[in-house]
N, C-alpha and C positions, 0 to 999 in steps of 0.2 A: 753498365753499374748503372742505376738510380742515384740522383746526387743527395736523395736523402738517408740513402742506405750508408750505417756506421761501416769503416774500413777497420776491422777487427782482424788482426793476427793472434790466434790463441797460441803459446807456446807451453809445453807441459814437459811433464818427465824430467829427467837429469841431464843439464845444458853443459855439455862438452867444449873445450875450446875450438875443436873442430866442427863444431853447429852454425857458430856465429855466421859464416859465409853464404850457409843454405838456409837462414834465415831472413837474413837481407836481402837474398835474392826471391825469396816468397813475397817480403815486404814490397819489395820492387815492382812484383808482377800484380800486387792487389792494388798498388798506386796507379798503373798504367791505365790511363784513360780516366782516371780520378778527376773531378771537378779541380782546377787550381786552387792551392791552399786547405782542401780538405782536410780535416782532423781525421789522424790514424790511430790507433790503439793498440797497445798489445795489453792481452789477457794473460796473466802471469797466475791465475787462480790453480792450474793444474801442475806448477814447476815443484819438484820435489828437491829437496835439500840444495837451495840456491846458494850458488858459490860464487867464487870472482867470475868463474868464465859467464856463468848468468848474468852476472854486473855487468861484463865485458860486451857480451851479444845484446844487452840493451842499450848500453852505450853507442853499440855500432849500428845498433837500429834508428835512434834519435839521428845519428848522424845522417844516415841514408835517408831517412824521410825529410830532414833539413834540405840535404843535396836535392830532394826532387822536388822541395817547394812546399812541403807539408810538416805542420806541427805533429809531435807525436807525444801521448802521455802512456803510464802502465797503469793498467786499473787492476783491482781485487791482489794487489801485492800483500803477502803474509807478512807478519811482522817483523820472521827472519831477513826476509828480503828489504824490507824497509828499513831495517837496522845497517844492512851492509851496504844500501845505494846513501843512505846518512854517512856514513864512514867514510865512503869514497868524493863525498861532497855532488853527488850527484841526485839524491831524493828531490832539489828544487825543480830541477830541468826536467824528471822525469814523473814526478808524482804529482805536479800540480797539472791542473786542468789547461788546457791550451788558450790564447787569447782571444778573445770573440773578436769580432769586426770592429767594435767600439774601443780597444785598446784594454779592455776590464777583464779582470780574472773573476771567477766565480768564488764568493766566499767573502767579498771584500765587505767591509765594515761600514759603508757610504750608509747612510740613512735613505729610504724609500720616500716619493713624493707622497704626501698624505700620513703619513707614520710620524709620530712623535718618540 
């Protein structure tokens, strides 16, 4: 895998509780051989009726990536998934961009040099 290729796991359909171990295995396989600390992303655009099983799977994916030394975020989360992640207290962990090497996150309000 090229160091510049994004590491993306696409999840879709209806996630059942039994799907979490399979998804974690797929993520671990994607991260195998990736550059240390390379960011991983879960694309949740194709999720259907996300429920607590989907939230559990995303939390497990986050833990799997973290255990392997990679930050993980979720992108393309629909409002219903965002609401569930907020309800269970995982929105800040899963929906925010990973820290860049400088330790700052995207979207900060710090002024840019040369701007007023």
